[in-house]
C-alpha positions in Angstrom: 78.5 83.8 30.7 78.9 84.4 34.4 78.2 80.9 35.2 80.9 79.6 33.0 83.6 81.8 34.4 82.8 80.5 37.8 82.6 76.8 36.8 86.1 77.3 35.3 87.4 78.6 38.4 86.0 75.9 40.9 87.5 73.5 38.1 91.2 75.3 38.3 90.6 75.1 42.0 89.9 71.7 42.5 92.2 70.6 40.0 95.1 72.8 41.8 93.8 71.1 45.0 94.1 67.7 43.7 97.3 68.3 42.7 98.8 69.4 45.9 97.2 66.6 47.7 98.9 63.7 45.2 102.2 65.7 46.0 101.7 65.6 49.7 100.8 61.7 49.7 103.8 61.0 47.4 106.0 63.1 50.0 104.3 61.3 52.9 104.9 58.1 51.3 108.8 58.5 50.6 109.3 60.0 54.0 107.4 56.5 55.2 109.9 54.3 53.1 113.1 56.1 54.3 111.9 56.3 57.9 111.1 52.2 57.6 114.3 51.6 56.2 116.2 53.8 58.6 114.8 52.1 61.6 115.4 48.6 60.3 119.0 49.2 59.2 119.6 50.9 62.9 117.9 47.9 64.7 120.2 45.6 62.6 123.1 47.7 63.0 122.8 47.6 67.1 121.9 43.8 67.1 124.7 42.3 65.1 127.8 43.3 67.0 125.5 41.8 69.8 125.3 38.7 68.3 121.3 38.8 69.0 119.5 36.2 66.5 115.9 35.1 66.5 114.9 31.7 65.8 112.9 31.2 62.4 109.3 32.0 62.5 108.4 28.2 62.3 110.2 27.5 65.4 108.3 30.2 67.3 105.2 29.4 69.6 103.1 31.8 71.0 104.7 31.4 74.6 
């Protein structure tokens, strides 16, 4: 009987820890997406007024 209670307690701890990890990973993913979009928009907003452009990828060489 005592082993069943002990096993049930560990199952709840592991399940709870898994749920916490899943939530943290979702939040980190959302923060990464937000940060990436923010950075891209910020660079675009700063380069457009200066009329800075880059050639297409096909026209670029390793030099």
